[in-house]
Structures are given as C-alpha cells and as structure tokens.
LUMMIKE-250813 format. One line per 3 residues: for each residue x, y, z of C-alpha. Coordinates in pm, whole numbers, padded with zeros to 5 digits. Layout:
<sites>
X Y Z | ... $
</sites>
This chain:
<sites>
-03367 -01746 01149 | -03254 -01386 01128 | -03203 -01239 00781 $
-02914 -00998 00745 | -02992 -00719 00501 | -02700 -00498 00406 $
-02718 -00177 00207 | -02521 -00194 -00117 | -02192 -00007 -00109 $
-01886 00035 -00327 | -01668 00049 -00016 | -01511 -00294 00013 $
-01173 -00231 00177 | -01153 -00117 00538 | -00774 -00098 00552 $
-00444 -00180 00384 | -00153 -00257 00615 | 00210 -00340 00559 $
00397 -00456 00868 | 00758 -00561 00913 | 00863 -00899 01053 $
00839 -00761 01408 | 00479 -00652 01358 | 00567 -00282 01341 $
00378 -00057 01102 | 00546 00045 00779 | 00224 00169 00621 $
-00137 00135 00729 | -00419 00320 00565 | -00765 00292 00722 $
-01069 00385 00516 | -01343 00380 00779 | -01388 00420 01153 $
-01385 00053 01253 | -01068 00134 01445 | -01102 00510 01503 $
-00801 00588 01722 | -00433 00523 01669 | -00429 00318 01990 $
-00706 00088 01861 | -00537 00058 01522 | -00204 -00035 01677 $
-00371 -00287 01907 | -00551 -00443 01609 | -00232 -00457 01403 $
-00041 -00628 01683 | -00313 -00888 01742 | -00349 -00950 01367 $
00027 -00995 01329 | 00036 -01228 01631 | -00232 -01448 01472 $
-00079 -01454 01123 | 00300 -01436 01145 | 00342 -01812 01190 $
00033 -01927 01001 | 00040 -02059 00646 | -00307 -01938 00556 $
-00413 -01652 00335 | -00744 -01553 00495 | -00840 -01492 00857 $
-01152 -01372 01033 | -01030 -01155 01319 | -01204 -00905 01548 $
-01509 -00878 01325 | -01322 -00825 00997 | -01193 -01041 00715 $
-00823 -01007 00641 | -00631 -01154 00352 | -00256 -01153 00388 $
00072 -01243 00230 | 00426 -01247 00364 | 00753 -01199 00185 $
01108 -01196 00325 | 01059 -00942 00608 | 00719 -00791 00524 $
00355 -00879 00583 | 00088 -00736 00351 | -00275 -00720 00468 $
-00597 -00613 00298 | -00884 -00588 00544 | -01254 -00585 00466 $
-01587 -00630 00640 | -01674 -00970 00782 | -01926 -01019 00499 $
-01688 -00907 00225 | -01595 -01129 -00067 | -01250 -01277 00003 $
-01174 -01307 -00369 | -01214 -00932 -00415 | -00985 -00864 -00121 $
-00732 -01115 -00255 | -00740 -00944 -00598 | -00655 -00614 -00426 $
-00372 -00778 -00230 | -00226 -00944 -00540 | -00253 -00624 -00745 $
-00080 -00424 -00471 | 00197 -00680 -00421 | 00260 -00739 -00792 $
00271 -00364 -00867 | 00524 -00318 -00585 | 00723 -00610 -00720 $
00736 -00446 -01064 | 00841 -00107 -00925 | 01100 -00257 -00689 $
01227 -00495 -00961 | 01122 -00806 -00767 | 01315 -00687 -00460 $
01017 -00662 -00223 | 01182 -00622 00117 | 01173 -00365 00395 $
01480 -00164 00298 | 01382 -00131 -00068 | 01024 -00049 00028 $
01119 00230 00268 | 01355 00379 00008 | 01068 00395 -00241 $
00794 00506 -00001 | 00675 00762 -00257 | 00599 00484 -00506 $
00434 00275 -00233 | 00198 00558 -00140 | 00109 00620 -00504 $
00043 00249 -00561 | -00186 00225 -00258 | -00374 00534 -00377 $
-00412 00388 -00727 | -00542 00055 -00596 | -00793 00182 -00340 $
-00945 00524 -00285 | -01164 00580 00019 | -01222 00206 00051 $
-01337 00171 -00312 | -01132 -00060 -00532 | -01007 00132 -00836 $
-00760 -00101 -01006 | -00605 -00443 -00949 | -00402 -00491 -01269 $
-00035 -00439 -01173 | 00076 -00320 -01518 | -00196 -00052 -01530 $
-00110 00057 -01174 | 00262 00091 -01254 | 00186 00287 -01573 $
-00031 00530 -01376 | 00224 00586 -01102 | 00502 00632 -01360 $
00301 00916 -01513 | 00237 01072 -01170 | 00602 01044 -01070 $
00708 01217 -01394 | 00455 01496 -01338 | 00510 01545 -00968 $
00780 01742 -00793 | 01151 01701 -00805 | 01316 01367 -00840 $
01682 01302 -00769 | 01762 01327 -01138 | 01576 01655 -01187 $
01755 01813 -00889 | 02091 01711 -01039 | 01983 01857 -01374 $
01883 02186 -01208 | 02219 02209 -01029 | 02411 02136 -01350 $
02210 02396 -01538 | 02271 02654 -01264 | 02642 02575 -01268 $
02656 02618 -01647 | 02466 02949 -01630 | 02696 03077 -01356 $
03003 02974 -01553 | 02881 03153 -01867 | 02782 03466 -01674 $
03130 03484 -01515 | 03301 03436 -01854 | 03112 03728 -02014 $
</sites>
C-alpha cells in the first residue's frame, strides 16, 4: 500500500469560476498552474459545465480536481480545489461567495445584475480568496469590507454626478461675478 505524503500548504483553492447557463465564462480566476493556458482553462470549464449543468449534486471529482458547485437562475458557481482537498472547506468558500453576492445584489443573483456589478463581484472574490488562500467566508464581513473599498476607491456614479454639479455651480458663480 502506497502512502501519500503531502506537504502542508495554506493554498486550498485552485480556481473560482462563474459560468452562465450556456457554459460561457463570466468570471474565472485560477490560482495555480493546473490549467496553465487559456485554451486548457476553457476546455476544462466546458467539460465541467457539461458534467454539472443537469446534475443535482454539489460535489464532483473531475479531471483530477474536486469541484463544489451551485446553480441559480442562469448562473453556475464553482469553487475548485485539489483532489485531496476538504470538500467542506471548499463548500464554505462557495457559500460565503454566493451569500455575499446575494447581499450586494439584494437577492437578485442573475447574470444581468451580476455583470452590472462586476466591480463588486471582483472585490468579493478578492476578499474571499487571495492567491488560493481562503481569507474570509462570512458574507456579512465580506460585504462590510467591500463597502469600505468601494467608498475609498475611484469614482462611482454618484461621485461623478456630484463633481459635475459642483463644476456647474462654480461656473455659474464665476460667470455671475
């Protein structure tokens, strides 16, 4: 009997994928070189979708990896780990990701709403997993963190409107002087 000895590692997630109901990529983030090229990634995503889009399961062993998945309306969410990875850890990541998205999208987790809020999606994925290491799985903590980052970062639609109104006011007052 062969004994498998693995080196300890914090890296537990190989990839996070969100596909639409046709199996097309909305967002996929790979954290290692299991599938190094875009061609291999796309091939893997298509075969994974083909195996899971009609199944009622939550966990699948596919092409040497463990994938936990969840579907909703017109989206499929996948968290992929090594074949020896703990499925409960992967499922915690999946549930944290999905529930945080559900909070941000006000329970309207569908393709259109998700693509409109791609900035929030990217921030959520980055808050959940960084470099394959699980950072957070509590949806309320994740949404609090991304709310802070969205307030800090760049222009939002509201801030652009505020800048334009301020510029208009300043122009009006400078012309009246």
